Every structure is written in C-alpha cells, then in structure tokens.
C-alpha positions, 0 to 999 in steps of 0.5 A: 667817195669812200672805195667801197670794194663788191662785198655782198655777192661773196655770201658763202653758204655757213654761217659764221661766215655770213655775220663775218661777210657782214663785219666786213661790209660795215667796214668798208662801208660805214667805217665801223670796225666791228671785229670778227666772228667766232666770240661772245658777249655779256648779253648772250648769256643775258639773253638765253635766260631772259627766254630760258632757251640756248641760242643757235649760232645764227642769233648769238653772232647777231649779238654778239653785232649788236654789242659790238655797234653800240660799243663802238657807237656804230649803231646810229650808222647802220640801225634806228630801233631799240634791243629786242633780245627778249621774247616777243610779248604773248609770242613764241619766239626771240626777239632780234631787233624792236622797232623804235615805236615798239610795235615790232619785232622781228626773229625766228620762232621757239621752234626754231632754234634747234637751227643753227640759222633759223628761218625769222619772222616780223611779228605786229600788234594783233589790232583785232583783239588787243594792240599790246599784243603780238601775233605773227606776221610773214616769214621775211627771211630764210635765215636770219643772217639773209634777215641781216643783210637785207636789214643793213641795207633797207637802211641806207637811206638812213645813214650817211651815204649818197643817195638817187634813185631810179627806174630801170627795166630788167633787160637795162640791169642786164644790161649794165651787168654783161657789159661791164667787163664784171666791174658790176656784179649782180646777186640775189640774197633772200629777196633783196637783188643787188648790183653791186661795182667798185665805190656804190650799189644799187638796191633792185626792188620789183615795181611793176612788169618786169619794173625795178625802183632803184635805190642808190647808195655810195659811202661818202666822207664826211669832209667831201661835200655832199652836194659835189660827191653826189653828182659825181654818183648821179654822173657815174651810174648813170653812165653804168645804166647807159641813160643819156641826159639831154 
C-alpha cells in the first residue's frame, strides 16, 4: 500500500495554496507529478479569447492543472470527463469541464469572474424547452478550488484505488477520531466530509438521520495483488472503526 499521508486537511484559504494542495494530493495519491502553481499555458489565453473575458486565478489554475494532466497522460487516472474551457451553450457561464456524455457542464457564471475563486454551478439540458439548450442547476461549490477537490475525490471510485464501502453513525466517526491519537484527521471541504489517515481516506456522505455512507479508499500499487491489498485495508479500516466480525 502506498504510504499516503493526510494532505487535504491542510487546505489553506488562499487560491494558489489550495491548488498547490490539490497537486500534492495528486502526487501522493496517484503518483502524478503535475508541477507547481503560478504558471500559465497557451490554453488559458485560448480560453479567454473564446469567451472574450479575463479569467480569474482559480479558473486559470484549473486550466493549467488540466493541461498538466494531459501532458503527463494522467487524465485517465483522475477524471472521466471532457474538455470544457468555453462558454456553456446559451448560458452566461464558463465551462470548467464537460461531462463525458456532453449533457452537463460545471463552472462559474460570467458575472462572478471578478472574484478570484468564484462559486461554481452545474448546468444541465433544458429538457422542458429544448434538450440542446442548457440551464443553470444548483450551485455545487462556493469556490472553483472547492469544486475541484470534491470532484477529484468523487472520481476515486473509478481510479486505481482500493475501495470499500461501510455505513457508520456519527458517534462512531467521532469516536474513531477521538481515540486515534491524531492518526485520523477530519476536515470538511464544501459539502464533503473527509477523514484521512496514513494510507487512506474516508469520504463520508449523510445517508439518513445520524448515519453516513462511507466510501473508503487507499492507493493501490499496480505490482501488488489487489485482493490481498484490499483485504489488508479492510482489516485496518474495521480496526479504526472499532468493528468486530464474528
């Protein structure tokens, strides 16, 4: 098992720092060295030319990150979607990414581009009027960087990761954190609750009053046996949760 050290709980408030933590996560989890923040690529200028607007720091850092993933052939390990970087069809918004089926976009409204790290919404087909047209759905994150982290975490189930699902109560999660002597670090990024520990993380989503659905992940080395590694991870996870199987 790759020794993944807790990373995302160190998420700072500044935009560049947040994208640097994202890059650190990609390196520590996927082994993808995407470089550093504070650079630019041709795709940034090309995107600005397409929409006729200057793009803020959060959007520019996202574009550079996508360019880096493409450059090192890392896209398939992190995302399953398509390039956006244009105006959302018939919406005053910038597309950060397009769903693989081209039936969804994510991005900030043009009116919010004056903000360094603007809120991010989803845009879906307007089936009631014309399915070829899009309309704004819900706001999915208060910042582009927040959306980026949650989106990358949500795709771990399609990546080369060990995966286990569990259900747990809020008291069980609280007890795990309090009794771990700092080995389990809890954080909340947008609507996502994360519990990180050396070698893995838990993505906790509410699933009823006081109950969470846990999607538990650990990096997997290609040269190791998946079943054996998953069994070891499952035993460690149950020990953290205080679960005993008879």
